[in-house]
Structure formats: C-alpha cells, structure tokens
N, C-alpha and C positions, 0 to 999 in steps of 0.2 A: 324218738325225736332228736337234735341237735341243739342246742343252741346257738344264735346266732346273737352280735352286740352293736347295738346304736353307737356309732363312734365320735360322732359332731353333733353338738348342737344341746339345746336346751334338755331331752334327753341319753344324751352324754352319757355311755355306760350302762344303761337298761340290756335286760335280755326277751330276745326276742325268739319263741319257737319255730323249726324249718320242719316242712309239710314230712310225712312219712317215705319215704320208699325212696326210691336214686330218680322219680321220674322231673326232681325241682333240683338246680347246682346253684346251689344260695352263694352269692357272691362276696371272696375270702376279704376279711378286713383289710387286706395289703393293696386288694383290688381297688375297694371302696375308697378307701385315702389317696389312692392315686389318683383317682378321675376327682372326689375332690378337692384334689391340690389344681386341678386339670382344671373342673369348671369356676372352682370359687368356693370358698369355706362355706359363704355366706347366703343362702338364697332369697332373700327375704322380697317377700312378693309375687314369686316365682311360680310360676300354673305346668303343673310335671306330668307326665301321664307312664304310672312303670307300665309297659303295653304287654304282658309275657307274666305276673308278679311274683309265682310262687309263693314266694313266704309272706312278700308284701316288703321288705325290707330294705328295699330302694328309695320307697313311696317317701316308707314312714320315713325314712335318714331323712333324706329330701326334708321333709315336714318337720323333724327335727333343729329339719337347718334353716329354718325359718320362709319354708314357700308357701304358702298361700290357700294355697290346691293339688292336694298328691290322689291324684286318678289309681285305681289301679284295677288295671284288666286281666280277671282271671276264671275262666271258666272252669276249670277245673275240679270235679269235686274233693279230691284229696287234699287240694291246699284251700278251702274254701274257710271248712273250719279251724285250721290254722292262722289263715291272717286276721279272722272276725276275734279269735281268741289274743292277739297280738293285738289289736285296738283295744278291745275291752283291758287289757295287761298299763297301756295308758288314757285309759278311761273317756275310750271314742272321742277320741279327736275333732272337731267337723269341719277339718279343715283337711282332712282322710276320707276318701268315699272309694269304696269296693262295687265293683264292677263286676256279679258273679256271672258273667259273656265275655265273648271272648272282645279283641281290639278288633273285627272287623265289622262287629256293635257295638263298638264305642268309639272310634277316634272320629269316624263320621261325625259327630252330634255337637264335635268341639273344636275349634277353633283357636288361633294367636294364640298356641302354646309357648312355654319358653322353651322347657324339654321336654321330649317323649326318648323315654329309656326300651330300649329294643334288645330283652336276653331270652332268644328266640330258645327250643330244643336244638342242639345240634343238628338231630339227625335232616329238621328241616332244608337244609345247603342240599343233602343231597337227594333226597327223597321226598321235597316241598318245595322245590322252588318257586313254586307258583303262588305260592303263602306267605314264601318271605317277599318274593316281591311284590305282594302285595301288601304286610305293613307296611314296607318302604311308600308305596303307591299314600298310604292315607298316614303316614308319619308326616310327609312331605308337605300336602294337602293341611295337615292340623297346626304343625310351627309357623310365627308368626315370620316375619320374614328376616329377623335376622333369630329365628330360634334351631336350637340343636338337635338332632338325633345320634345318641351314640346306639350304637348297637356292636353288641360283641358276636363272635364267630371261635368256631373252632381254626389250630392252626392247618392248613393245609388246602380248607374252600376258604373261596371270596364267595362275594355280593352277586344277585343277577342283575340283570341293566337298571337302572333307574334314575331316574330326572334330576338327584341330591352329586352336588358337590361335596367330592372328598376331602375334607379340610386335615387330618390326623389320621394317622392309626399307630397306634400302643400294644406292644405286646409282651404277657403278660402269660409266663411257662406255654402253657399247651392250649392257650387262649389268646385272641385278641380284640381289644377295642376299634372301632372308627367313630371318628367327631363326623357328620355331615350336615351339612346348612343346604340353605338355597342358593341355587347359582347365581356370586353376582355379575350385575349386569356390567359388560363393558363400557356400554352407549349412555351417550348424556341425553337425559330427558330434559332439558334445557330445552327449547325452543333457538332457533336462529333469526 
C-alpha cells in the first residue's frame, strides 16, 4: 500500500494509507492542492460527501480543513479496511462517517450538502454511463442551492446528459475535474 498525505488543515502532514491494487486512483497532492485553491483552503461548517471514497483521503482532507460532516461512500470490500485504518490513525474523528455502501444508497438520505466530490472509476465513462448519470442525478438532488458537485474524469471522455450547470473545468495530466452546480435562475421571483 502506498502512503498518502493530508496537505492542509488540522491534520496537515499526517500520512494515510491507500487501498492495495489498482482499483482506486488516489488524487495526487498537486491535484488536491489545486482543488483546495479552487474551493478555498478552509471548509468550516461544510457538509461534504466523497461519493466514491477509495482511501477516504479527500473526505478526510475536508474534515482536516474544518468540514462539520464528511460522509465517505465506499462499497468496495478492498477499500473499507483502509478507510477504517485511516480513521483510526486520526482517533476516529466524529465528523467523518464511513458508509460501507454505494452512493446510490447514501445520497438519497442526505440533503443541503455543500460539496459532493465524485471520483468514479474511469471505465464508468465508457462502460457504465447509466451509473455515471445516476451519480450526477443523486448528487444534484443532495446539494444545496449553492452547493458544488466536483467530478473527475479521464481526458477524451465526457459526462452524460445531466441537469447541473458546468461552471468550470480544469485539466490535470490525463484527467480533468469539472465544477457543477444547480442552474442559476435568470427569471425574477419577485411578483409584479
């Protein structure tokens, strides 16, 4: 197992483990730093979901930076022991919760989230577009009106049709990350 690092916040510099094998692709420190430059360095009070958690490092990073809740969705039996070990290394922080189920079971029970981070397996873009569309649909329903959905994909692949508005996209080597949100209404809601 390779070592990962928490790069900011209260647990900065602490090492985490990555699940064995090639089924997960932990974010590099460079991508993580860029994402938090984009989102802001502190996440005080945020409610966050790491929808395809793998090692749990992204959700744990959010908690290190002040997130009030970090929900880690990970159905993979190969990854769950690693997440549990990483949480034990941090004395089982109460704001971080492992859900040993897929996002399909977890996201419908959550509302008014500030951030849903989606780093699905890259093969989903070609082989499981319906699963990817479901991930976007449930994420859109779970975020608050001002909430953000970040999704990572592989260069050359794109997202299926979805109801969210793409606000920005950044490229990192062979991958990209898109920032999505609920469409901003242009119609006035004030009665005439």
